[in-house]
N, C-alpha and C positions, 0 to 999 in steps of 0.2 A: 505495500499499500505504500502512496503517497505519504510524507511527512505532514501536509497541510489538514485540514479537517475533513476535506469531500477525500471518499476511497477513490483509487484506480477503478475505471470502467472494467478494467480486465489485467486479471491476475495471472502471472506467469510464475512457475513454480516446476522444479525440476525434482521429479521424485526417482532417484536410481536412472535407470537410461529412458525415462519416460518424461517429456514436457506437458504438462498440466497447462492447458488456457482456460481460464475461466470467467465467463463473462460476470461481472460483478456488478448489478443492477436489477436488485431483486426488488425493488420498488414501483420497477415499469417493467417487470417480469421478464428482466432480461432482454428486455428489447435492444435492438443494435443500435449503438449511436455511433458517428462517425470515426470518435476516438477507438473504438472495440476494435473496428473493420480494420482500419488503418493498422493499430497494434497487434493485430490477429496475423494478418497479412505479411508485417514484418518478421514476426516471431517465426511462422513458419518457412519465410525465404531464408532467414538467417541459420536457421536449424539445419536446414540440407547438407552443409559443409561440415558439421558437427560429427564425428564418428561413435561418440560417448553416446549419443542418442539414438535411439532404437525405434520409437515411436512417440506420436501425439496425441494426447488427449485432449477434445474439445468438448466442454460442460456449460453448465448453469450453474450460478450460487444459491443454495436452496433446496425445495424441494416441490415448489410449485409449477417453474418454467424451465425448460433447458434455452430456448430463445422464441419470444412473442414475434419476431420479423423487426419490421424498421418501428421506431418510436414515432405513433403518428400524433403524441403531444407537441412534438420539434417541429418550428417554421418550416425546418429545412428536414423533413426525413427522406427524400429520397438524394438529395444532391447539394453541393454548397457550393456548385458553381456550373452552371449552366453551358458554359465557355469550356468548359473541360470535357473533353471527349470520353475519358475514364473516370467512371464513379469509383467511390472506395469498396463496395461490395463486386463490383463487376473484377476489380484487381484482386480482391482475396480471392474469388474463384479461380482467378487466372495464376495465381501463385499456388492454390491448391492443388491443381493440374500439371503444373510444373514439377512439382515436388514429390521425391522418391523415397519421403520416410511415411508409415503408415499412418492415417489419420484417423483416429476411433472416435465416432462420437459418442457420450456418455449421455443421454437423453434420461434426464432426472425428472421431465414433467412435460408441461405444454410445449409442442414443439411446432410452430404457424410460420405461415406466410415465410418471410426471410429466414428463419429457423429452418423451414425447409431446406432451405439452400444450404446452409452449411451442414446440414444433415447427411445431402444427397453428395456434398464433395468429398466426403470421408470416406475410405473404403472398407469400414468396419462399423457397425452400430449395435450399442446394447441400449434398452430402456427398460426404467421401470415400468411395472405393473400398470401404474395409475396416469402415466403420459398417455397424451391426447394429440395429433397430428392433424394439419388442415392447411388449405389455402384457401383462406377469407377474403383475399382481395376483391374477388368480384362483389363482396357487400359492402366494399368503400368507394367504388367505381375504379378500380384499377386492375390490372392481373400480374400474374407472378412472372413477367416476361422471363426475369435472368435468370429467376429457379428454374426455369425451364432447360436451359441449359444443360444442366448437370443432373436435375429430377428424372428427363425422357432416358435416361441410361438406366433408371433403376428399377421403374414399374412400367409394367405394359400398358401399352396405348391407351386402350379404352379405361384403365383406372384413371393414367391422368387425365384425360378428356375428363371424367365425372368429378375429379378433386378440383379441376382448374374451373368448370363451368358452373358445378353447383357451392362451392365455396363449404361446404360440409365437413364436418371433422371424421375422423377415424379414431378407433379406440387402439389401444395397443395389440391386440390380438389381430387386429384388423390389418394394423400394419405390419406387422409379422407375415400374416397370410400374403399381402401384397408385396413381400419383399422389400419393403421398406428399411426393415433392422434384421439384423443376425439372430439374436435372441431379445425374448421378455422375461425379466425377472421380478419378482417380489425384492432382490436384494441384488438389486443393479451393480452395487459394488463388488461383491462377491463375484458375479459373474462375469463384471470386466476385470477381475483380476486373473480370472479363470481364464479370459480368453488371451490375454496377455502374456499369462506362462505359455500358452501353447506358441504365439509369437516369436517370444524373445530367448527361446532355445534354439531357434533354427538360424541358417546363417544370413548375417547381416549382408555380405554381398550380393547372395541370391535375391534378397528381398528388396534391395535397392534396385538394382538392375531387371529384376522381375517387375516391379513398379513399373519401372520405364517402357519397359517391353509393351505390357498391358496397355498403360495410357497412350501408348504411339499406335498403334494397332487399331482402336477403336474406330477411328474414321477411314481407313484404309480398305479399298478394295481386296477382293480375297488372292490375288495374284500378288499385287505389292504387299500386303502382310506375310504372304510365304516366303517371299524374298528377302525382306527384312526381318521374320523370325529366324529363318534358315543363316543367316549372318550373326544372329545372338545368339544362338544355342552355342555355335564355336567359341565365341568372345565367354558366356557360362563358364566354359569347362577350362580358359586358362587362368581364372581366377585361383588365390590359393584357398580361399575357401572350398572351391570345389576338389582342390587335390586333397586338402584335408579329410573332407565327408567322405571321398570314395577310400581315404585308406583307414579311416573311422570303423566304415561298415567291413572293411576287410577282416580287419583287426578285431573285431565284435567289441568296441569301446565306445564312448559318448566323444564327439567331435569336440575339439578344441578352437571355436570360430576366432578368425582375426580380424574378419570386415573386408578383407582384401581378394 
């Protein structure tokens, strides 16, 4: 937190090899301020070069809300400068897309509007059983335009259209069935710890280059993706982690990953 009276809108904390980014605006149901968006983008960007970090968790303070979207109480909820072609939310989604550290959403409560964008830009997601999800923008005369850029890759087209056009929410169970999250649990932190444990014991090099590969081929045609992945698999095998992984398998021991 800041030394002044007002707390930081975004709390940044490293817990072992995991960076936690927590929206700290509980009175606003963790609605996104421009400082939250800029701070989150900068944190994700700077984390990419740090080999001591293995994952980034994104969440909100308290238990009521993960993120309620843009702060509609603000006079400039969606932009600060109409002459600037790149807004803070769009830049955050770009940073997340360009990153190769796994992003994990810890959905601790309501996940609405722009909060659905934060959820969708993450690679994995766990949710509390009481969480709710929705795109209510049409209820206030706008549309989840930027959210579509990431959400369209997460849920089927007809479910996406229903969410956008009706603005009606989903329960956590419905979000799980729709593929919005990986797991729903009454104890969201226990489930998060379990998921992290399954990720952190794997090869950092494989995960880093693997995420790069996954994201790169999403927009490619089949032959283009095949040519790209043919070259990538050869590069995977040249890493120190690949050599260590194969030796550990042959010697029937746990690998000692170096992340190179």
